[in-house]
N, C-alpha and C positions, 0 to 999 in steps of 0.2 A: 665443098661439103655437099654430098648428094643425099637427097631425101628419097627413101624407098617406100614402096607400097607393100604392106603386109597382106598376106592372103589368109582367109579363114580356112580352118581345117574342115573337110567335108563331113566329118563325123558329127559336128555340131555347128551347122551353118547358122549365121546370125539371122534372126527373124526380121530385122529392119535393115534398111539400106545404110549401113555403116561403111566407112573407110577408115583404115588405120595407116598412118604414115609415120616413118621414124628415120632418124639419122643419128650417127655417132661420129665423134671426132676427138682427137687429142687437142688440148689447148696448145697455143703457139709455143709455149715453153716446154710442152710435153710432160707437165706435172699433174695434169688432171684429165679425166675422161668426161666429156659432156655428151649426154644423150637427150634427144628431143622426140617426144611422141605426140601425135595429133590424132584424136578420135573425132571424126566428123560424121554428122548425120543428126537425126532426131534424138537428142540426148535424153528425152523423156522415156525413150525405149531402152535406156541403159541404167544399170544400178551403179551409181558412182559413190564411193565412200565419202562421208562427210569429213570436213577438215578436222584434224586431230593434232596432238602434240607430235612434233618430229621425234621419232624414236625408233629403235630397232624392234621389229615385230616379225616373228616367224609365220609361215603359212599364208603369206599375202596372196599367193596364187589361188586361194580358194574364193577370191572375189576379184573385182576389177583391179588389175595392176599391170605394170609395164616392166619388162625384164630385158636384161642384156647379159649374154653369155660371152665371156672373153677367154680365148685360148691362144697362148703363144704358138707360133708356127712350129716350134720344136717341142717335143714331149707330149705327154697325155694330160697334164694338169690343166685345169681351167677354173674360172671364177664365175659365179652367178650373182647378179645384182638385181634386186627387186625394188620397184618404186611404186608406191600407191598414190593416187590423187589425194589421199588424206594427208600426205607428207610423211607417212610411216615408210620404213625401208628395211631391207635385209641385205646381207652380203655373206657369201659363202665361198670357200675354197674347196675344190674337189681334186683328188689325186689322179683320177681317171674317170671314164664314163660311169656316172652314178655311184661312185665308190669313194669312201674316205671324206665325206662331207663334214666340214667343220666351219664354225663362224669365222669369217674373214675380219681381222682386226684392221680397221681403217684409221688413219691418223686423225681424222675428224669426220663427223657425220656428213653424209651427202647433203648438198644444198639443193633442195627441191623447191621449184616454184610451179604454181598451178594457176592457169588462167582459164576461165570458163565463160563462154558466150552461149547463146541459144543453141547453136549448131556445131560448136567446136570446143573440145577440151584439149588444152595443151599442157603437157607435163614436161618440164625440163629438169634434169638432174645433173649435177656436177659432182664428181667423185675424185677426191685427192687420191692419187695412186698408191702411195705408201708401199706396202709389200708387193702390190701388183707391179710396181716399177721394176722389181727385180726380174720380172718375166720379160725376156728379150723380145723386141719387135722383129718382124711384124706380128700383128695379132689378127686373129680371125674372130669376128664378132657376130653373134646371132642376136638379132633384134626381134623381140617377141612381145605379145600382149595376151592377157586373159581379160575378156570383157564379159561381165555378167549382164544379161538382158533384164528387162523390167521385172520378169518373173524369177530372177535369180539363176537361170540356166547359164552355164559358162560356155563361151565360145573361145576358140584358141587361134591366135593369129601369129604368123611367122613369114619370113621371106620365102622359106621352102619347108614343106612338111615331108621328110623323107620316109616316114613310117605310116602304116595304116591307122595307128592311133597317135594322138598328139604326143610328141616327145621333144621338148625344147632342148634337151641335153645332147641330142644327136649332132655331132660336129658337122655332119653333112648339111646342116642348116645354118652354119656359121659363115655367111656369105660376104660380109663386109670386111674389107682388109684395111687395117690401119698401119701405116708405116712410120709414123712419127714425124717430128719436126725436121725440116730440111730435106725430106725425101720426095 
């Protein structure tokens, strides 16, 4: 499992020296996706949501949250998964680029764990695949983050930013390839 460094979009550079690292993998049985995000730096310069009840919440990208975009190699459909350090989450299925978005019905809520130290926030989310399992492997995954600074300004992090404005839905940024168990 490889950890990747996310890059801030130049349209909204972070004011403090942050780094964001992320990794994604399928569980050994191939029944769940696990993503791990690490926000490192002076966390007093970030606005991190307080713990809350684990529940589905829309528009998490309007504050600090971590996201994974999952697209099967064949076809245009893809999935968007959002995880907040509060333990709130969202999941969507899209028919094609920014079209046909609907809530993705998961067999169970994602299991989100959050660990925070003085200079590191670690958010781990495990998602049972359910209907995503019907999407044939390999998958291309975009690992992204939205980080609000202490003043509430949003910064946008991704493996690659293919557009002049932040756009995590652009498949050109889905750089992690997951092939599944036994490959």
